[in-house]
C-alpha distance (Angstrom), angle and dihedral (degrees) to the residues before:
residue distance angle dihedral
M1 . . .
T2 3.81 . .
N3 3.79 125.4 .
K4 3.80 89.6 -106.6
Q5 3.79 92.4 59.3
K6 3.77 116.4 87.8
R7 3.79 112.7 -122.3
P8 3.82 111.3 -115.9
A9 3.78 115.5 -111.6
F10 3.79 114.3 -103.0
R11 3.80 89.5 -119.3
D12 3.82 88.7 62.8
L13 3.81 96.9 53.7
Y14 3.81 120.7 111.8
F15 3.79 122.8 -131.9
G16 3.81 100.5 163.5
K17 3.79 129.0 -133.1
S18 3.78 132.1 -60.4
D19 3.82 93.2 -110.4
S20 3.80 116.9 48.7
K21 3.81 91.0 -150.8
N22 3.80 90.5 56.7
E23 3.79 89.9 46.2
L24 3.79 90.2 51.7
S25 3.81 93.7 50.0
G26 3.81 91.6 45.0
D27 3.79 97.4 53.2
R28 3.78 117.4 -8.7
D29 3.81 93.9 -173.3
D30 3.82 94.0 52.9
F31 3.79 90.6 46.8
V32 3.81 94.8 49.9
R33 3.80 94.4 40.9
S34 3.81 94.0 49.9
F35 3.82 98.1 43.1
I36 3.82 112.3 120.7
D37 3.79 116.2 -149.9
L38 3.81 109.3 -146.7
N39 3.83 108.7 -141.1
R40 3.83 91.4 -23.1
I41 3.78 92.7 -70.5
T42 3.80 91.3 159.6
D43 3.81 91.5 65.9
Q44 3.80 91.3 51.8
V45 3.80 92.1 49.0
I46 3.80 94.1 47.2
A47 3.81 91.1 49.1
G48 3.80 91.1 51.5
E49 3.81 92.1 -118.2
K50 3.81 91.3 120.4
T51 3.78 121.6 38.1
L52 3.82 100.7 161.1
V53 3.82 116.2 65.6
L54 3.79 107.8 -169.5
G55 3.78 131.4 -174.6
P56 3.81 143.9 119.3
K57 3.77 119.9 -79.4
G58 3.79 111.1 -74.7
T59 3.80 97.1 27.6
G60 3.81 96.5 112.2
K61 3.81 106.3 -94.3
S62 3.79 92.6 133.9
A63 3.81 90.9 42.1
L64 3.81 88.7 56.7
A65 3.80 92.1 51.2
W66 3.79 95.0 46.8
F67 3.80 92.3 44.3
L68 3.81 89.9 56.1
D69 3.80 89.9 46.2
A70 3.81 92.9 49.5
S71 3.82 93.9 44.6
Q72 3.80 99.9 47.3
H73 3.81 98.0 94.3
G74 3.77 109.9 101.2
Q75 3.81 91.4 8.6
N76 3.79 130.3 107.8
Y77 3.78 95.3 -105.6
L78 3.80 141.4 64.0
C79 3.79 121.7 -145.4
T80 3.78 136.0 -168.8
V81 3.81 122.0 -171.4
R82 3.79 116.3 -156.4
D83 3.80 122.0 -168.4
A84 3.81 109.7 -132.4
S85 3.80 90.9 -163.4
D86 3.82 86.4 74.6
L87 3.81 90.2 60.4
P88 3.82 121.4 86.3
L89 3.80 92.4 -121.7
A90 3.79 95.8 178.0
D91 3.83 90.5 53.0
I92 3.80 97.8 50.6
P93 3.84 93.1 85.2
R94 3.83 86.0 60.6
L95 3.79 94.1 55.0
Q96 3.80 106.3 122.3
T97 3.80 106.4 -128.7
G98 3.79 96.8 163.0
Q99 3.82 93.4 -93.4
P100 3.80 132.8 102.7
A101 3.80 115.4 -89.0
G102 3.80 115.1 -86.9
T103 3.77 144.7 81.7
E104 3.81 95.4 -49.8
R105 3.79 91.2 55.1
T106 3.80 92.1 49.3
V107 3.82 91.0 49.9
A108 3.81 89.4 49.4
A109 3.81 90.9 49.6
W110 3.81 90.6 53.1
K111 3.81 92.3 46.1
F112 3.79 88.7 53.3
I113 3.82 92.7 50.4
L114 3.81 93.3 45.9
L115 3.80 95.1 45.4
C116 3.81 92.3 48.1
N117 3.80 90.3 54.4
Y118 3.81 92.9 42.0
L119 3.81 91.1 52.5
A120 3.80 89.6 48.8
L121 3.82 87.3 56.8
L122 3.82 92.4 48.9
L123 3.80 90.8 52.0
T124 3.82 90.8 58.3
D125 3.82 89.6 61.6
Q126 3.82 107.0 90.2
S127 3.80 91.3 -163.0
C128 3.82 95.6 50.5
E129 3.79 116.6 113.5
I130 3.81 115.4 -155.4
P131 3.82 120.8 -175.2
N132 3.81 115.3 -116.2
R133 3.81 89.3 17.0
V134 3.80 95.1 173.9
E135 3.79 90.7 54.8
V136 3.81 91.1 44.7
D137 3.79 92.0 51.4
R138 3.79 92.6 50.6
V139 3.80 95.1 48.1
T140 3.80 94.2 44.6
K141 3.79 89.5 49.1
L142 3.81 88.0 58.4
L143 3.80 91.2 46.2
R144 3.80 89.9 52.3
K145 3.78 89.0 49.8
Y146 3.80 90.3 54.9
G147 3.81 88.7 47.8
F148 3.81 98.3 -115.1
M149 3.80 95.9 124.6
G150 3.78 119.7 66.4
D151 3.78 136.8 4.8
T152 3.82 94.5 -32.5
S153 3.80 95.4 63.8
G154 3.79 92.4 102.9
R155 3.80 92.9 59.3
A156 3.79 90.6 45.5
I157 3.81 91.4 55.5
L158 3.79 91.2 51.1
D159 3.80 91.6 48.8
I160 3.80 95.6 53.6
S161 3.82 103.7 24.6
N162 3.82 91.4 114.1
T163 3.80 95.8 40.8
T164 3.80 128.8 75.4
I165 3.79 101.6 -127.0
E166 3.79 119.6 -144.1
I167 3.81 121.2 -154.8
P168 3.83 114.0 -151.0
I169 3.80 111.7 -125.4
P170 3.82 116.3 -124.4
K171 3.79 109.5 -122.8
I172 3.75 92.0 -117.9
G173 3.80 138.2 64.5
T174 3.78 138.7 26.0
I175 3.80 97.6 -39.6
Y176 3.80 92.4 53.0
R177 3.79 91.6 50.4
R178 3.81 95.8 46.1
E179 3.79 104.0 38.8
S180 3.79 124.9 72.4
S181 3.81 94.2 -162.3
S182 3.80 123.5 77.2
T183 3.82 90.8 -135.7
L184 3.80 137.0 40.8
N185 3.78 131.3 -150.3
I186 3.79 121.4 -138.4
Y187 3.81 95.2 -93.2
S188 3.81 93.2 51.4
L189 3.81 91.4 47.3
L190 3.83 94.8 52.0
P191 3.85 97.8 82.4
Y192 3.80 90.4 55.0
L193 3.83 93.5 48.5
E194 3.81 90.0 48.2
D195 3.80 92.2 48.1
W196 3.82 92.8 51.0
A197 3.81 91.5 49.1
A198 3.81 93.1 47.0
N199 3.79 96.4 47.9
A200 3.80 99.5 44.0
R201 3.79 112.7 117.0
S202 3.80 129.4 -156.6
A203 3.79 141.7 144.4
N204 3.80 86.2 -120.2
R205 3.79 130.8 77.3
H206 3.81 118.6 -127.7
M207 3.80 127.9 -147.4
L208 3.78 127.6 -174.6
M209 3.82 105.6 -166.6
L210 3.80 121.3 -165.6
D211 3.80 112.6 -155.9
G212 3.79 133.4 166.2
L213 3.79 97.1 68.1
D214 3.83 89.8 119.8
S215 3.79 88.2 76.3
I216 3.81 89.2 71.6
F217 3.77 108.3 88.6
L218 3.77 113.3 -119.4
N219 3.81 95.0 -123.6
D220 3.80 99.6 42.2
A221 3.80 102.6 117.1
K222 3.81 96.8 -171.3
Y223 3.81 90.1 77.2
D224 3.80 95.7 49.1
E225 3.79 97.9 94.8
S226 3.78 92.8 45.8
L227 3.81 95.1 45.4
A228 3.80 94.7 45.7
S229 3.80 89.8 49.8
L230 3.80 90.8 48.7
V231 3.82 91.3 54.3
Q232 3.82 90.9 46.8
A233 3.82 92.6 47.5
A234 3.81 93.1 50.3
Y235 3.82 91.3 46.5
T236 3.81 91.7 51.3
I237 3.80 92.8 48.2
N238 3.81 92.2 48.0
Q239 3.80 91.7 49.5
K240 3.79 89.4 53.6
L241 3.80 94.0 46.2
A242 3.82 93.0 47.3
S243 3.81 93.8 47.1
V244 3.81 92.4 61.1
G245 3.81 97.7 36.5
A246 3.80 93.9 -109.6
T247 3.78 122.1 -178.9
G248 3.78 100.7 -109.3
S249 3.77 154.0 6.6
V250 3.78 144.8 -135.2
V251 3.82 112.3 -109.6
L252 3.81 122.7 -158.8
L253 3.82 120.5 -159.5
L254 3.77 104.8 -155.7
R255 3.78 140.2 163.6
N256 3.78 109.3 -106.9
D257 3.81 91.0 -134.8
V258 3.81 90.2 54.7
F259 3.81 90.5 48.5
N260 3.81 89.9 50.0
R261 3.79 90.0 53.5
V262 3.80 98.3 48.4
S263 3.81 92.3 39.6
L264 3.79 88.2 77.2
V265 3.81 89.0 76.7
L266 3.83 96.8 37.3
P267 3.82 112.6 93.0
D268 3.82 92.3 -159.5
S269 3.81 98.5 40.0
Q270 3.80 95.1 118.5
K271 3.81 91.7 48.8
M272 3.81 89.4 49.6
R273 3.79 91.4 52.3
D274 3.81 95.6 42.9
D275 3.80 97.7 45.6
Y276 3.82 107.5 27.5
A277 3.81 109.8 19.0
V278 3.79 129.5 94.6
E279 3.80 121.7 -174.8
L280 3.79 125.8 -144.0
D281 3.79 99.1 -140.8
W282 3.80 115.0 168.0
R283 3.79 98.7 163.2
V284 3.78 114.2 144.6
L285 3.78 123.9 -125.6
S286 3.76 117.2 -128.7
G287 3.78 124.2 -102.7
A288 3.80 130.1 23.9
V289 3.81 92.5 -33.8
G290 3.80 88.0 71.1
A291 3.81 91.6 78.2
Q292 3.83 88.0 65.7
A293 3.81 95.6 43.7
P294 3.83 119.1 122.6
L295 3.82 92.6 -106.1
I296 3.81 92.3 57.7
R297 3.80 91.9 42.4
L298 3.81 87.5 54.2
V299 3.82 92.5 53.0
N300 3.81 91.8 46.7
G301 3.79 93.7 44.3
K302 3.80 94.1 48.5
A303 3.80 92.1 50.4
A304 3.83 92.7 46.1
R305 3.78 98.8 45.2
A306 3.79 93.7 48.9
L307 3.83 89.2 57.2
S308 3.83 92.8 38.7
V309 3.79 92.9 -123.6
A310 3.78 125.9 138.6
A311 3.80 98.3 -117.0
I312 3.79 143.0 -12.2
D313 3.80 127.9 -166.9
V314 3.79 102.9 -153.1
L315 3.81 93.9 -173.9
S316 3.81 90.4 58.3
Y317 3.81 89.0 70.4
F318 3.82 88.5 68.3
P319 3.81 132.4 66.5
A320 3.81 112.7 -93.9
S321 3.80 88.4 -113.9
I322 3.78 128.3 28.8
E323 3.79 116.1 -134.5
L324 3.80 115.8 -130.5
G325 3.78 129.3 -171.8
G326 3.78 119.6 -9.0
S327 3.81 94.8 141.0
Q328 3.82 127.1 120.9
G329 3.78 91.7 21.1
S330 3.81 96.9 -57.2
E331 3.77 121.1 135.8
P332 3.81 113.8 -102.8
R333 3.77 119.8 -123.6
F334 3.77 129.0 -155.8
I335 3.79 131.4 -139.8
E336 3.80 127.5 -169.5
R337 3.82 108.3 -97.0
L338 3.82 98.8 -121.5
Q339 3.79 92.8 48.2
Y340 3.81 89.6 47.9
F341 3.79 93.1 54.2
L342 3.80 94.7 42.6
N343 3.80 90.3 52.5
L344 3.81 87.5 60.3
T345 3.82 93.1 55.1
R346 3.80 141.2 51.2
H347 3.82 90.0 -117.3
T348 3.81 93.0 -99.1
P349 3.82 129.1 127.6
R350 3.80 92.3 -120.0
D351 3.81 94.4 54.8
L352 3.80 95.7 45.4
L353 3.81 94.2 44.0
R354 3.82 91.1 49.6
L355 3.82 89.9 50.0
F356 3.80 93.1 53.3
E357 3.81 90.9 43.1
E358 3.80 92.5 56.1
I359 3.81 90.5 49.2
R360 3.82 89.0 47.7
K361 3.81 91.5 52.9
V362 3.79 91.5 51.4
E363 3.81 90.4 51.1
E364 3.81 90.6 46.5
S365 3.82 92.1 51.1
G366 3.81 91.7 69.3
V367 3.80 91.7 -140.7
F368 3.80 88.9 126.8
P369 3.80 122.6 46.7
S370 3.80 113.9 -100.5
A371 3.79 116.8 -105.7
T372 3.78 133.3 -166.1
P373 2.92 146.0 -116.0
T374 3.82 90.4 5.3
L375 3.79 134.5 21.8
R376 3.77 120.0 -92.1
R377 3.79 119.7 -101.6
D378 3.82 92.3 -121.0
V379 3.83 91.1 52.8
I380 3.80 90.3 52.6
R381 3.80 92.9 45.2
E382 3.82 93.7 49.4
G383 3.81 91.6 46.5
V384 3.80 90.8 51.3
L385 3.80 90.5 50.4
Q386 3.82 91.6 49.9
Y387 3.81 90.5 48.7
A388 3.80 93.1 48.7
T389 3.81 96.0 47.5
K390 3.81 101.7 34.4
Y391 3.78 101.7 34.9
F392 3.80 116.7 14.0
T393 3.80 100.0 49.9
G394 3.80 89.8 48.0
A395 3.79 91.4 47.9
I396 3.81 90.4 54.0
R397 3.81 90.6 49.3
N398 3.80 89.6 51.0
E399 3.80 89.6 57.1
F400 3.81 86.4 70.5
A401 3.82 93.7 56.0
G402 3.79 110.0 132.3
Y403 3.80 92.0 13.5
E404 3.79 105.9 168.2
Q405 3.82 97.4 -138.1
G406 3.78 91.9 54.6
P407 3.79 139.7 -99.7
Q408 3.80 92.3 -86.1
E409 3.82 91.3 70.5
A410 3.80 90.8 48.1
Q411 3.79 89.1 51.9
L412 3.81 89.6 49.6
A413 3.80 91.3 53.2
L414 3.80 93.7 53.0
A415 3.79 93.3 42.4
A416 3.81 90.9 52.1
L417 3.80 90.7 50.8
Q418 3.77 92.4 49.6
N419 3.80 93.4 47.0
L420 3.82 92.2 54.6
K421 3.82 89.0 71.9
R422 3.78 91.3 -157.8
Q423 3.79 135.8 95.2
N424 3.81 97.6 -142.8
F425 3.80 120.4 54.9
D426 3.79 142.9 140.1
R427 3.78 135.9 -135.3
N428 3.80 93.5 -87.6
L429 3.81 93.1 55.7
F430 3.80 91.3 47.0
A431 3.81 90.9 48.2
A432 3.80 89.9 51.5
G433 3.80 90.1 50.7
L434 3.79 91.0 51.7
A435 3.80 91.1 47.1
E436 3.81 89.9 56.8
L437 3.80 86.9 57.2
G438 3.81 92.4 50.1
E439 3.82 101.9 -96.4
S440 3.82 118.0 110.6
R441 3.82 106.2 148.3
P442 3.84 108.4 127.3
E443 3.81 93.6 -142.2
V444 3.82 90.1 55.6
V445 3.82 91.5 49.8
D446 3.81 90.8 53.6
R447 3.78 94.0 43.0
L448 3.80 93.9 51.1
L449 3.80 92.5 47.2
R450 3.80 89.1 53.8
L451 3.78 91.4 48.9
L452 3.80 92.2 49.4
F453 3.81 90.5 49.2
Y454 3.80 94.1 50.4
A455 3.81 90.7 45.1
G456 3.82 89.8 57.0
A457 3.81 94.4 -117.0
V458 3.80 93.6 119.0
G459 3.78 138.2 20.1
N460 3.78 135.6 -159.6
T461 3.78 126.9 -110.0
V462 3.79 103.1 -137.8
S463 3.80 117.3 -159.3
V464 3.78 117.9 -142.3
R465 3.78 133.5 169.8
G466 3.77 107.4 -69.5
G467 3.80 97.2 14.3
S468 3.82 143.4 -30.0
Y469 3.78 141.6 -88.2
L470 3.79 137.8 -153.1
Q471 3.79 118.9 -107.3
F472 3.80 118.4 -161.7
Y473 3.78 121.0 176.8
H474 3.80 92.8 -131.6
R475 3.80 90.8 56.9
R476 3.80 94.9 51.2
D477 3.80 114.5 17.5
D478 3.78 92.1 -165.9
S479 3.81 90.2 62.6
A480 3.78 120.6 120.5
V481 3.77 122.1 -151.8
Y482 3.82 115.9 -111.0
L483 3.79 104.6 -146.4
K484 3.79 95.9 -170.4
G485 3.78 94.0 53.1
S486 3.78 134.4 79.6
F487 3.81 121.5 -74.9
V488 3.79 131.6 -147.4
L489 3.79 124.0 -154.2
H490 3.81 114.4 -130.8
N491 3.84 114.0 -98.6
A492 3.81 93.6 -122.0
L493 3.82 91.1 57.0
C494 3.80 89.5 49.9
H495 3.81 88.2 55.9
A496 3.80 92.6 46.0
W497 3.81 95.0 48.1
T498 3.83 98.5 35.5
I499 3.79 93.0 -117.4
P500 3.84 117.4 161.1
F501 3.80 115.6 -108.3
T502 3.79 117.0 -120.2
Y503 3.81 98.8 179.7
């Protein structure tokens, strides 16, 4: 933006919506125009170089998928995004493929589901040439009839999960000549589906993207077998497709903490991560360099592109330091603006964008007089309060979605935190708070503390020689919770619950 251009008002900036799918349906052009591609990941995904997109919740995995879906028209690729939350993940190990129960059967079930959906994508490409097309069309017609191709595949799996399904063989083509039986089970059909996918030829690339895996809570063990088998199935399919120069790939969008958990039972997990994974890591470095970190460039780029201006520095709309305290005769203290905002988030694009959006809405409301060149302190404070109460507490609750022990325990954990009325606490204080709510089992206390730590609601105070430091999971995803240490409630929850700050 040149000096001659008038800087847009903060109320006119664009920070998107909380859910990229909602943002896309609301205004496709704004969504596409304001999408920020971290390190040109889209090119790597389209080319099939990266087939595992990893990152914490809120880092833009779904935004990447829906951007590719929205941008495919007129491009040299075709993309289909499937929502895994519509699939009965816990029931997939029971899908009768014609094999004995176990890991191999679950992998085969996932390969069948993925290949059915990948073939459905290929068939939408008018220029795609598939060998034995007549045979392919007849078999896929039967698969559609059973409900295995398209959005209804989840219901189909539930309907037949306890029955070994048999696919009638068309009396024409390779299958008819090779097989002695008039029907095939899922396991016997897999080599033919894989062969058709591998040998299809087109000028276009094809991507089947599986999203929605964030809805599976990171400590819910009942999904482990299914998720591990899904990762293995996709890896095997992609190896096959790459080895013959096929036109596409299967892309999984997965939380890195979930991948770390299931990788313990995957023999090739390190190879998968080294060769095919890309991580969406927006964490900000400390000090002045933070203002040029990818997360801040994303916020600036999104705001600028939506208004079709060359550049916007969102932080410049705020005072260099944010004043804290100063009420009831206490001395105010000041904190550098970027550090202040980051301390209210989990260092993810979604959190920071929602924070700026709530401040923007307060400024737009006109309740407070406008101020230039920076926003008023009361506008910032009210926006932070709105963010903490309307967004952040709900986002923490959503981290417990699908929690195996039930939502009532998750509610207990948050209620106990809120009732403590203090930012610093230890396990004993938390246990006492739970006991007041009727829960005193030690294993539940430990489990809920772990869940709160991995959700980003609390951090550890780690003592080291000469002092201590704060450890939040979202700042270092290899961190392990220390249950016997001191805990710190996240700043945004202190704002939401009117809890005094102690750091």
